[in-house]
C-alpha positions in Angstrom: 0.0 0.0 0.0 1.6 3.3 -1.2 1.6 6.3 1.2 0.3 9.5 -0.3 1.9 12.6 1.3 0.5 15.3 -1.0 -0.7 15.6 -4.6 2.9 15.5 -5.9 4.5 12.9 -3.6 3.5 9.3 -3.2 5.9 6.9 -1.3 5.9 3.4 -2.7 5.4 0.6 -0.1 8.8 -1.0 -1.0 10.6 2.1 0.5 9.0 1.6 3.9 10.6 -0.9 6.3 8.6 -2.3 9.2 9.8 -3.9 12.4 7.6 -5.4 15.0 8.2 -6.3 18.6 6.4 -6.8 21.9 5.0 -3.7 23.4 5.0 -2.7 27.0 1.8 -0.7 26.5 -1.8 -1.7 26.9 -2.9 -5.2 26.0 -3.8 -7.1 29.2 -2.7 -10.8 29.2 -1.9 -10.7 25.5 0.7 -8.1 25.9 3.4 -10.7 26.3 2.4 -12.8 23.3 1.6 -10.3 20.5 4.0 -8.1 18.6 2.0 -4.9 18.7 4.8 -2.4 18.9 5.5 -1.0 15.4 8.6 0.7 14.1 8.4 2.4 10.7 11.7 3.2 9.0 11.9 5.5 5.9 15.3 6.0 4.3 15.2 9.6 3.1 18.8 9.5 1.7 18.1 6.5 -0.6 14.5 7.4 -1.6 13.8 7.4 -5.3 10.7 9.6 -5.2 12.2 12.5 -3.3 14.4 15.0 -5.2 17.8 16.1 -3.9 16.6 19.5 -2.8 13.7 17.9 -0.9 16.0 15.4 0.7 18.3 18.1 2.0 15.3 20.1 3.3 13.8 17.1 5.0 17.1 16.0 6.6 17.7 19.5 7.8 14.3 19.9 9.3 14.0 16.4 10.8 17.6 15.9 11.8 16.7 15.3 15.5 14.4 12.4 14.4 16.8 10.9 11.8 19.4 8.3 12.3 21.9 8.0 9.4 19.4 9.6 7.0 16.6 7.3 8.1 13.4 8.6 9.7 12.3 6.2 12.5 8.8 6.3 13.9 7.8 4.1 16.9 4.2 3.5 17.9 2.9 1.4 20.7 -0.2 3.2 21.9 -2.9 0.7 20.7 -3.4 -2.9 21.5 -3.5 -4.1 17.9 -0.6 -4.1 15.4 -2.9 -2.9 12.6 -4.0 0.3 14.5 -0.3 1.0 15.4 0.6 0.6 11.8 -2.0 3.1 10.7 -0.9 5.6 13.3 2.7 5.2 12.2 1.8 5.9 8.5 -0.3 8.9 9.6 2.7 10.3 11.6 5.1 9.7 8.8 2.9 11.5 6.3 2.4 14.4 8.7 6.1 14.7 9.4 7.0 14.7 5.7 4.2 17.1 4.8 5.4 19.6 7.5 9.0 19.0 6.6 8.4 19.9 2.9 6.5 23.1 3.7 8.4 26.2 2.5 9.7 28.4 5.3 7.4 31.3 6.3 8.0 34.7 4.7 10.4 36.9 6.6 8.8 39.7 8.5 9.4 43.1 7.1 10.4 45.6 9.7 8.1 48.7 9.8 8.1 52.0 11.7 5.1 53.3 13.5 3.3 56.1 11.6 3.5 59.7 12.7 -0.2 59.7 13.6 0.1 56.5 15.8 3.1 58.0 17.6 1.1 61.2 18.2 -1.9 59.2 19.6 0.4 57.2 21.9 2.0 60.4 23.3 -1.4 62.1 23.7 -2.8 59.1 25.6 0.3 59.1 27.9 -0.1 62.8 28.6 -3.8 62.3 29.3 -3.0 59.4 31.8 -0.3 61.5 33.5 -2.7 64.5 33.9 -5.4 62.2 35.3 -3.0 60.9 37.9 -1.8 64.4 38.7 -5.4 65.4 39.5 -5.7 62.4 41.9 -2.9 63.6 44.1 -3.8 65.3 47.5 -1.4 68.2 47.1 -0.8 68.9 43.5 2.7 70.3 42.9 2.7 74.1 42.7 4.3 75.7 39.8 6.7 78.6 40.6 
């Protein structure tokens, strides 16, 4: 079953490696007999469907989750191996989708307008005058 990331990227199932082991998570008495823990390994470096620029972008953005250019996802939340596999595929597609997003546009620095500066100073003067009126002995001007 191929994994669709977006309209332009579909990862063939032969590029996904699966490993299964016994989980320490939920499962009752069957926890010691079933291999419900799922590890999904996707080799970004040797993928044939991802271009060189995308590979570099993914490895740069996901470097904390990658080991030797391979993206590892471990899921052991559910009792059944099938549900854990579906969760792992969903996480992989979400990670790759977010990793391939272009960086946000840089914020352009702006200056406050003259009118907004004037409004700010007027409000400060107004607050100061209000506080002056509240004092018991207002300062006398000589």
